[in-house]
N, C-alpha and C positions, 0 to 999 in steps of 0.2 A: 295615747295613754301610756306609751313606754318611754315617753321623754322624762319623767321623775325619776325612774330608776337608772337612766343613763346618765344622770348627773353625777353618781356617786362611783367612786372606783376604789379598790381594795388598796390599803396603804400598809407598808411594813412597820412593825412596831419600832419606835423610838430606842436608840442606845441610851442606858442611862450613863455611862461613862463613854465620852466620845474619843477619849485619846487613843491613839492608835500604839503608844508604847507606855508600858507600866512604869508608874512613877513610885520610887522607891521612898520609903518612911526613913527619916534622919533622926538622931539623936538630937538633942537640943544644940541647935548650930546657930550663933549670932551672926548676923549680917548686916551690912548698911544698904540702905534703899535711898536713892536718889533720882528725882526728877529733874529732867533739864531745866537750868536756870533756878533751882532751889537747893537748900542745904540738905545734907544727907540725916537721915534719921535711923534709929535702930530699929531693926526687925529681927525675927526668928524665922529661919528656914524651916517649913514642915515637911514638904516632901520633894523629890527632884528627879528629872530624867535628862538625859543628854539634851533634849529639844525645850525643857522648861521647867518651872518649878512653881510652887506656892508658898508666899511668904506672909507671915502674921505681922501686921503693921498698923499702928495709930493713924498713919497718913492715909488719905483717899487719893485715889487716882483714876482718872478718866479712861474710859476704853480707848485703846490706841496710843496712850502716852508713851513716851520714850524715856525709859529708866536705866539706871545703872545698879548692879549689885554689887556689892564689894563683900568677898568672902576673905576668910582667915587667909593670911599669908599675901595680903595685899592686892591679889588679883580683881579685876575689874571686869564684870561681864554686861554687856550692852544687851538689854531686852525689851519687849514691847509688853504693855498691861494689856491682858485679854478680857479680864473681868476684875471686879473688885466689889467684895460684900462681906458685911460683917466682920470687918477686921483683917480680912485676908485679901490678898491680891493674886491673881494667877498670871505668871508671866511665861513669855515665849521668847528664847534666846534668840538672836539675830542669827547667831551660827552655833552648831553643837559644840557644846563644852567639850574641854581637853579631857580625855579618857583618865589622865591622873588627877585632875581636879575632881572628877565625877567620883573615882575612887576614895579619894581623901574626904569628900563630903558624905558619902554613905559607909565608909569604915566603921565598924563597930568596936569600940575598945573596950575590954572588960577589966 
């Protein structure tokens, strides 16, 4: 009779946000987003960390798609699309971005 009870085990609650590093909100920041073999389209950077970002874009990307993000100053950053939903795409950079670029993207000018 004890078999029914042994089938269940306690599970820790799920994390709502599974990121290990806080993402910084940015002011409206235009960017270009391009998938390999396709033309670049306009996007808007929503938030960023040194490991990844979220971009608003009309283009739909498959999970795992290789993409390039073009920021102001002509710097292109290679990344992987982790998710795409509701006009936003979550990206993980191939390498952590340069601290100078991160500061430029998160700098609030008044």
